[in-house]
C-alpha positions as CSV (number, residue, x, y, z in Angstrom):
1,M,-24.3,88.7,38.5
2,V,-21.7,86.0,39.3
3,S,-18.1,87.3,39.4
4,D,-15.7,86.1,36.8
5,S,-13.6,84.4,39.5
6,V,-16.6,82.2,40.5
7,A,-17.9,81.7,37.0
8,D,-14.9,80.5,35.1
9,S,-15.4,78.6,31.9
10,S,-15.3,75.2,33.6
11,T,-18.1,75.9,36.1
12,R,-20.1,78.7,34.5
13,L,-23.8,78.1,33.9
14,D,-25.4,80.3,31.2
15,L,-29.0,81.1,31.0
16,V,-30.0,82.6,27.7
17,D,-33.4,83.9,26.6
18,C,-33.9,82.5,23.1
19,S,-37.6,83.5,22.9
20,A,-37.0,85.5,19.8
21,L,-36.3,82.3,17.8
22,A,-39.1,81.4,15.3
23,K,-41.4,78.6,16.7
24,V,-43.7,76.9,14.3
25,A,-45.9,74.0,15.2
26,V,-46.8,71.3,12.7
27,R,-49.6,68.9,13.7
28,T,-51.3,66.0,12.1
29,N,-53.9,63.4,13.3
30,P,-51.6,61.0,15.2
31,Y,-53.5,58.1,13.8
32,G,-54.0,59.4,10.3
33,P,-52.1,58.6,7.1
34,S,-50.4,62.1,6.9
35,R,-48.6,61.5,10.2
36,Q,-46.1,59.0,8.8
37,A,-45.6,61.1,5.6
38,V,-44.8,64.2,7.7
39,A,-42.6,62.3,10.1
40,E,-40.6,60.9,7.2
41,R,-40.2,64.2,5.5
42,L,-39.1,66.0,8.7
43,G,-37.0,63.0,9.7
44,V,-37.8,63.2,13.4
45,Q,-39.9,60.9,15.5
46,F,-41.7,61.7,18.7
47,G,-39.3,62.3,21.6
48,R,-36.4,63.2,19.4
49,S,-34.9,66.4,17.9
50,E,-32.5,67.0,15.0
51,R,-30.9,70.1,13.5
52,H,-31.3,70.2,9.7
53,S,-28.8,71.6,7.3
54,D,-30.8,74.9,7.1
55,G,-30.2,75.5,10.8
56,V,-33.8,74.7,11.8
57,L,-34.1,72.5,14.9
58,V,-37.0,70.0,14.3
59,V,-38.5,68.7,17.6
60,G,-40.8,65.8,17.8
61,T,-43.1,67.1,20.6
62,L,-46.1,64.7,20.2
63,P,-47.1,61.7,18.2
64,G,-48.1,63.6,15.1
65,G,-46.7,66.9,16.3
66,W,-43.5,68.8,15.7
67,L,-42.0,72.1,16.6
68,L,-39.7,73.9,14.2
69,L,-37.2,76.3,15.8
70,G,-35.3,78.7,13.5
71,R,-33.6,82.0,13.5
72,P,-35.6,85.1,14.5
73,G,-37.9,86.4,11.8
74,L,-38.1,83.0,10.0
75,A,-41.5,82.0,11.3
76,A,-43.6,83.3,8.3
77,E,-41.2,81.6,5.8
78,L,-41.4,78.3,7.8
79,V,-45.2,78.4,7.9
80,E,-45.5,79.1,4.2
81,R,-43.0,76.4,3.3
82,E,-44.8,73.8,5.5
83,R,-48.2,74.8,4.1
84,R,-47.0,74.6,0.6
85,I,-45.5,71.1,1.2
86,V,-48.5,69.6,2.9
87,G,-51.0,71.0,0.3
88,E,-54.4,69.6,0.9
89,E,-53.3,67.1,3.6
90,P,-55.1,67.5,6.9
91,V,-52.1,69.1,8.6
92,T,-52.1,72.2,10.8
93,V,-49.2,74.7,10.7
94,V,-49.2,77.6,13.2
95,D,-46.7,80.3,14.2
96,L,-46.2,80.0,18.0
97,T,-43.3,82.4,18.3
98,H,-45.0,84.9,20.6
99,M,-46.9,82.3,22.6
100,S,-44.0,80.8,24.4
101,V,-40.7,81.4,26.1
102,L,-37.6,79.5,25.1
103,L,-34.7,79.4,27.6
104,R,-31.3,77.7,27.1
105,V,-29.3,76.5,30.1
106,T,-25.7,75.6,29.2
107,G,-22.8,74.5,31.3
108,R,-21.1,71.4,32.8
109,R,-23.6,71.6,35.7
110,A,-26.7,72.3,33.7
111,A,-28.2,68.9,34.6
112,D,-27.4,69.5,38.3
113,L,-29.3,72.8,38.1
114,L,-32.4,71.1,36.5
115,A,-32.2,68.2,38.9
116,K,-32.9,70.7,41.7
117,I,-36.3,71.8,40.1
118,C,-37.2,68.8,38.0
119,L,-37.8,65.1,39.0
120,V,-36.6,63.6,35.7
121,D,-33.3,61.7,35.5
122,L,-31.2,63.8,33.1
123,A,-28.3,61.4,33.0
124,D,-26.9,60.7,29.5
125,R,-28.4,57.2,29.3
126,A,-31.9,58.6,30.1
127,V,-31.8,61.9,28.2
128,P,-29.1,61.7,25.5
129,V,-28.3,64.5,23.1
130,G,-31.4,65.1,20.9
131,A,-33.9,63.8,23.4
132,V,-37.2,65.6,24.0
133,L,-39.5,65.3,27.0
134,R,-42.4,67.0,28.5
135,T,-42.5,67.3,32.2
136,A,-42.9,69.6,35.2
137,V,-40.0,72.0,35.9
138,A,-40.6,74.0,39.1
139,G,-44.2,72.9,38.9
140,V,-44.7,74.3,35.4
141,T,-45.3,72.1,32.3
142,C,-42.3,72.4,30.2
143,T,-40.7,70.8,27.1
144,I,-37.1,70.0,27.6
145,I,-34.8,69.5,24.6
146,R,-31.3,68.2,25.0
147,D,-29.4,70.3,22.5
148,D,-25.6,70.2,23.2
149,G,-24.8,71.3,19.7
150,G,-26.7,74.6,20.0
151,A,-27.5,76.8,17.1
152,D,-24.0,76.9,15.8
153,G,-23.5,73.2,16.3
154,D,-20.6,73.7,18.7
155,I,-20.9,74.8,22.3
156,A,-17.6,75.5,23.9
157,G,-16.0,72.5,25.6
158,G,-18.9,70.2,24.7
159,A,-21.0,71.5,27.6
160,R,-24.5,70.2,28.2
161,S,-27.2,72.4,26.9
162,Y,-31.0,72.2,27.4
163,L,-33.7,74.2,25.8
164,L,-36.7,74.8,28.0
165,L,-40.0,75.7,26.3
166,V,-42.9,77.1,28.4
167,D,-46.0,79.1,28.0
168,R,-45.2,82.8,27.9
169,S,-47.2,83.4,31.1
170,Y,-44.7,81.3,33.1
171,G,-41.6,82.7,31.6
172,D,-40.6,85.3,34.3
173,Y,-41.4,82.8,37.0
174,L,-39.2,80.1,35.4
175,V,-36.3,82.5,34.9
176,A,-36.5,83.6,38.6
177,V,-36.6,79.9,39.7
178,L,-33.6,79.0,37.5
179,I,-31.5,81.9,38.8
180,D,-32.4,81.2,42.4
181,A,-31.7,77.4,42.1
182,G,-28.5,78.1,40.2
183,A,-27.0,80.7,42.5
184,E,-24.8,78.2,44.3
185,L,-23.8,76.5,41.0
186,G,-22.5,79.7,39.4
187,I,-25.3,80.7,37.1
188,A,-25.0,84.0,35.3
189,E,-28.0,86.3,35.0
190,V,-30.3,85.7,32.0
191,R,-29.0,87.2,28.8
192,T,-30.0,87.3,25.2
193,P,-28.0,85.3,22.5
194,D,-26.2,88.5,21.3
195,E,-24.7,89.2,24.7
């Protein structure tokens, strides 16, 4: 654990395990007629994310594919809601909550940390707030979501915040790499949102 003197609020990097959040995938044929209807209804295009008024973060992960991130325990409700809305349309709605790990890296130097283990340019002009990309992070395929607003819409001091979504089998590895790479940047040990 980083001492308080090293990890003051201006330099602290937080690593939070958000895996308990509901994760629901919505997929259409990327070339079919239902893709545009679902995109319009969700209001998010491929490569972008937006937090809706109900607190659900809608992430455009693929052409014709979205991920809905909501509070823990919301997955069944999200699946039912989406299935009811799409009706007979050829759309797949699946609860992925337990299949993936979701980590949040927050802090003024969050981009510096990720730059050490990811070859993507995370500058504001390349990856603005709301951007979504899929790339290798420490050699693991990962979805990165720039989400400075966080679940409450306000992260202290406007610090950068990235959500990292990986297959559950790589979760422990990615946590270890992030802590190791962030040691000199003042990263705190992984915690849960309630800590």
